[in-house]
C-alpha positions in Angstrom: -16.1 -15.6 34.7 -12.6 -15.8 36.3 -11.2 -13.0 38.2 -7.9 -12.4 40.1 -9.2 -13.7 43.5 -10.6 -16.9 42.0 -7.4 -17.6 40.2 -5.1 -16.9 43.2 -7.4 -19.0 45.5 -7.6 -22.0 43.1 -5.9 -25.2 44.3 -4.4 -26.2 41.0 -1.2 -28.2 41.8 -1.6 -31.9 41.0 -0.2 -34.4 43.4 0.7 -38.1 43.0 1.4 -40.8 45.6 4.3 -43.0 44.8 5.6 -46.1 46.5 9.1 -46.1 47.9 9.7 -49.6 49.1 13.3 -48.9 50.0 12.1 -46.5 52.6 9.2 -48.7 53.7 6.1 -46.6 52.6 4.7 -44.2 50.0 5.1 -40.4 49.7 3.4 -37.6 47.9 4.9 -35.5 45.2 3.4 -32.3 43.9 3.4 -30.4 40.7 5.8 -27.4 41.0 4.5 -23.9 41.4 5.6 -21.4 38.7 8.3 -20.0 41.0 9.6 -23.4 41.9 9.7 -24.5 38.3 11.6 -21.3 37.3 14.1 -22.0 40.1 14.7 -25.6 39.1 15.0 -24.8 35.4 17.4 -22.0 36.1 19.6 -24.3 38.1 19.3 -27.0 35.5 20.4 -24.6 32.8 23.4 -23.3 34.8 24.6 -26.9 35.6 24.2 -30.1 33.7 20.5 -31.0 33.8 21.6 -34.6 34.8 23.7 -33.4 37.7 23.2 -34.7 41.2 22.4 -31.2 42.5 19.6 -30.9 39.9 18.2 -34.3 40.9 18.4 -33.4 44.6 16.7 -30.1 44.1 13.8 -31.5 42.1 13.2 -34.2 44.7 13.3 -31.6 47.5 10.9 -29.3 45.7 8.5 -32.1 44.8 8.1 -34.2 48.0 5.4 -32.9 50.3 4.0 -33.6 53.7 0.3 -34.4 54.2 -0.5 -30.7 54.9 1.1 -29.8 51.5 4.2 -28.3 52.9 7.6 -29.3 51.6 9.1 -32.3 53.4 12.7 -31.3 52.5 14.2 -27.9 52.8 17.1 -26.6 50.8 19.5 -27.6 53.6 18.3 -31.2 53.2 19.4 -31.6 49.6 23.0 -32.7 50.4 21.7 -35.3 52.9 19.1 -36.6 50.4 21.9 -37.2 47.9 23.5 -39.7 50.2 20.5 -41.9 49.9 20.2 -44.8 47.4 19.9 -43.7 43.8 16.9 -46.1 43.2 14.3 -44.2 45.2 15.7 -40.9 44.3 15.4 -41.7 40.6 11.9 -43.0 41.1 10.9 -39.8 42.8 12.7 -37.7 40.2 11.1 -39.5 37.3 7.7 -39.2 38.8 8.3 -35.4 39.3 9.4 -35.1 35.7 6.1 -36.8 34.7 3.7 -34.9 36.9 5.3 -31.6 35.8 5.3 -32.6 32.2 9.1 -31.8 31.9 11.4 -33.2 29.3 10.6 -34.3 25.7 7.4 -36.3 26.6 6.1 -33.3 28.6 6.7 -30.9 25.8 4.8 -33.1 23.4 1.9 -33.4 25.9 1.7 -29.6 26.3 1.6 -29.2 22.5 -1.3 -31.6 22.3 -3.3 -29.6 24.9 
């Protein structure tokens, strides 16, 4: 039976490797933790969910290094937003999918 220690030690964040040909390789995105999801949703509600800041924040929260640490910190968001929209949108859409956000995600959660 589960207990607090087992739950807190569980490695439960899904990851996905996506190709980013514009940047010459692939990268890994991760499912957001509860805290990161709350942070992102709070910002999305305060601004327009389609705003550049929301896009940059989700990309920064989702892209990880090989050791699982965030590749981009909060101070990198502004610089990220100067990059081509094509790879940013590919990463953003993959993050939406892996986190089951948006209408498709809500439907998927209801099925499970």
